[in-house]
N, C-alpha and C positions, 0 to 999 in steps of 0.2 A: 572543450566540448562540454555541453551541459549533460548532466546525468539524468537517468530515469529515476523516478521516486516510487518505491514500493511501500504502500501503506498496509498495515495489518494490525490485528488486535490480540495476537498471541494464541488464538485457538489452534487446535491440531490442523485444521484445513489451512490456516494462514501460515503456520510454521512449515508445513510441507511445501506449500507454494513458494515461500521465501527461499527454501533450499533449492528448488528447481529454477527459480528466476536467477538467483546468484550464479548457479552453475551454467545456465544458458547465456546470460548477459556478461557475467564477470563481476566480481566484487568491486572492482574499480570503476565500473560503469553504472552502478545502481546504489542509491541511498536508501537504506531500509529505515522506515519510521514505524515504531510500535506505538500505535495510538492509545493503547491501554496504559502504557507507561508514560507517554508524553501527550496528555490531553490538550496541551497548549497548541498543538499542530492540527487539531480537528478542523478548525476554521480554514486553514490553508488547504486541507484535503477537500473540504466542501467547495471552496472557491475554484479548485481545479476540476470539479465535477464528479468527485468520488461519491458514490451513493451507498456502496457496500464494500466490505473488505473480505478478502484481500483484493487489492487493486494496484495496477501499475500505471503511472502517469509517464508517458514518453517525453523525450526532450521537445517534441513538436506540440505537446500539450494534449495528446490523445489519452483518454482514460480507458484502460483495458481492465474490465471487471473479471476477475479470475475465480471460477468456481463460486461458491457462496459460503462465507463463514458467518458474517453478521452484517445487518444493516447499520449504517453509520449512526443512526438515531440510537441504536442499542449500545453502541460504543460510548456515546455521550453520557449514558447513565441516566 
């Protein structure tokens, strides 16, 4: 089964959301990607439709923007 992917940038909103998502979905069902630490994955997030972080991309390809931490453009630097 394909995992969900949770993209974030490390801000307090993102970290709090990460903890909630992992608790709700389960650590084995979600891949956590910290875009502030791994900028090479920003393009992947953009292709998936992520516009701001934190965001969860479901196995079906749906993007769920959670709260608002930062626009993806701001993460790019």
